C-alpha positions in Angstrom: 101.4 145.3 37.0 101.7 147.9 39.7 104.5 150.4 40.0 105.7 148.7 43.1 106.2 145.4 41.3 108.1 147.0 38.5 110.3 148.8 41.0 110.9 145.6 42.9 112.1 143.8 39.8 114.2 146.8 38.7 115.8 146.8 42.2 116.4 143.1 42.0 118.2 143.5 38.7 120.1 146.5 40.0 121.3 144.5 43.0 122.3 141.6 40.8 124.3 143.7 38.4 126.0 145.5 41.4 126.9 142.0 42.7 128.4 141.0 39.3 130.4 144.3 39.3 131.6 143.8 42.9 132.5 140.1 42.2 134.5 141.0 39.1 136.3 144.0 40.6 137.0 142.3 43.9 138.5 139.1 42.7 141.8 138.7 40.9 140.6 135.3 39.6 138.5 137.2 37.1 141.7 138.6 35.6 142.3 135.0 34.5 138.8 133.8 33.8 137.5 136.7 31.7 140.3 136.9 29.2 140.2 133.1 28.9 136.5 133.3 28.2 137.0 135.9 25.6 139.7 133.9 23.8 137.5 130.8 23.8 134.5 132.8 22.4 136.7 134.3 19.7 138.1 131.0 18.7 134.7 129.3 19.0 133.0 131.8 16.7 135.9 131.7 14.3 135.5 128.0 13.7 132.8 126.2 11.9 131.1 125.0 15.1 127.5 124.0 15.4 125.1 126.1 17.5 125.1 123.3 20.0 128.9 123.4 20.4 128.8 127.2 20.8 126.0 126.8 23.4 128.0 124.3 25.3 131.0 126.6 25.4 128.9 129.5 26.6 127.3 127.3 29.2 130.8 126.2 30.5 132.0 129.8 30.6 128.8 130.8 32.5 129.3 128.0 34.9 132.9 129.0 35.7 132.0 132.7 36.2 129.0 131.8 38.3 131.1 129.5 40.5 133.6 132.3 40.9 130.9 134.8 41.9 129.6 132.3 44.5 133.1 131.8 45.8 133.5 135.6 46.0 130.2 135.9 47.9 131.2 133.3 50.4 134.6 135.0 50.9 132.8 138.4 51.5 130.4 136.8 53.9 133.2 135.1 55.8 135.1 138.4 56.2 131.9 140.0 57.5 131.5 137.3 60.1 135.0 137.4 61.5 138.5 138.3 60.7 139.8 135.7 63.1 140.8 132.2 61.9 137.9 129.8 62.2 138.6 126.2 60.8 135.0 125.8 59.8 135.1 129.0 57.8 138.4 128.0 56.3 136.9 124.7 55.3 134.0 126.4 53.7 136.2 128.8 51.7 138.4 125.9 50.6 135.4 123.9 49.5 134.1 126.9 47.5 137.5 127.4 45.9 137.5 123.7 45.1 134.1 124.1 43.4 135.6 126.8 41.2 138.6 124.5 40.4 136.4 121.6 39.5 134.2 123.8 37.3 137.2 125.3 35.6 138.8 121.9 34.9 135.5 120.6 33.6 135.1 123.6 31.3 138.7 123.3 30.0 138.1 119.7 29.3 134.8 120.4 27.4 136.5 123.3 25.6 139.3 121.1 24.5 136.9 118.5 23.2 134.8 121.0 21.3 137.7 123.2 20.0 140.6 120.8 19.4 139.1 118.7 16.6 138.2 121.7 14.4 141.5 123.4 15.1 143.5 120.3 14.2 141.4 119.3 11.2 143.5 121.4 8.7 146.6 119.5 9.8 145.1 116.1 9.3 144.6 116.4 5.5 
């Protein structure tokens, strides 16, 4: 592997991590999603869950955070294109926000299925 290829991959990862930082810092939605993700992980690792259940929770969390980053990217791009109201851009931003909402609802549904049974088990005896 040449030095140029290593630098290229290093640069790609650097840009990607910069994007994650910008997405997290620039969006108030992460103030909701990150603490919720941390709580779910703490609860999940505190319960006797299978590795599959933990993997499903992590996948749901990753999906919501990735959807939020894509939404943030689209918002940033829309602001770079124009600050004036454009109904097509507004539609695109609303659709992206809807994608985050659908992903978050799905993750909450899966999280409830995975976490509620073990949480309620002590009360069923």
